[in-house]
N, C-alpha and C positions, 0 to 999 in steps of 0.2 A: 588512583582514586579522578582526580582532580580532572586528568587528561580525559577520563567515562564522565566528567560531567561538562565538558566543552563539550564531545562529541554529541551528546543527547541534543545541550543546548542549540547545537549548531544543524541538528538532526531536523528539530522541532523547528527552527527559523529559515530552513531550506523546505521544508514541509509548507509552512502557512505563505511563505514567497507564492510557491508554486500555485497551492489551493487557489489564491488571490489573484491569478489569470483569467480563471474558468468564470461563467453566470454560477449562480447563487443554488440550482438546482444540480449541478456539474459538481459543484464545491463541495456538498454534504454526501452527491451519489461514492466523489472520489473520499470525504472524508471517513465516509462510512465503511469503504473497502478498505482501507489502511488500519482501521479503529478493529474489524474482524482480521487482517492478517497480525494483528500485534498480538491478538488475543489467541489464534494459532501457534503463535509462540514463543504465548505463555508472560510476553511482554509490555511495556509501555509503549504511544508508539514511536517514542522516540528514539526507543532501544530497537525495537525493530527495523523502523527505517533507516536508521547507522548499520544494520546486521544487514541490512535488505544493498546497502550500498557499499559495500567491503569492498568491492571486488566484482569483479566485472561478471565472471564466470558465478562466486556464489550466489549472486544477486542474479542469475536468470536462473539457475536451479531453484534458489528460493522463491522466485516469482511463479515459475513452472511448477512447481508442486502443489504452492498455494490456489493456483487456479484448476489443478487438478482434482484437487481435494474437495472446493467449494462444484468442479462440476459433478462430481460423484456424490456431491448433496441434492444436487437438484438448481447449482445457482449457476451465477452465471458475476460476470464482473462489473461494475458499473458502466465502463466505458466501451462493453463488446455493443453494448442495445443501441448507442450512440451511432458507434462506425457501422449501421447494420447488420451485426455478428449475431445480434440477439435469435431466439427462436421465436419461431412465427412469421419469420420475414419471408 
């Protein structure tokens, strides 16, 4: 159980360091996406990120499933609009 706490703490620290490299609006959008991903997994953000980073194929599958789920709800992930992938462009 102690290893789980360390993994969650490390995941949260990694997320915060990742988000710190972006402008405020981008940080907010990515943080919102991560929170939505965590909710979709029924987990805290740190736990969901740890699961996402658990392995290359596992991470890809989880990210793809999440993107498909959001697209099915008519939503998109935050970064897609910033990269020109948003609707209406």
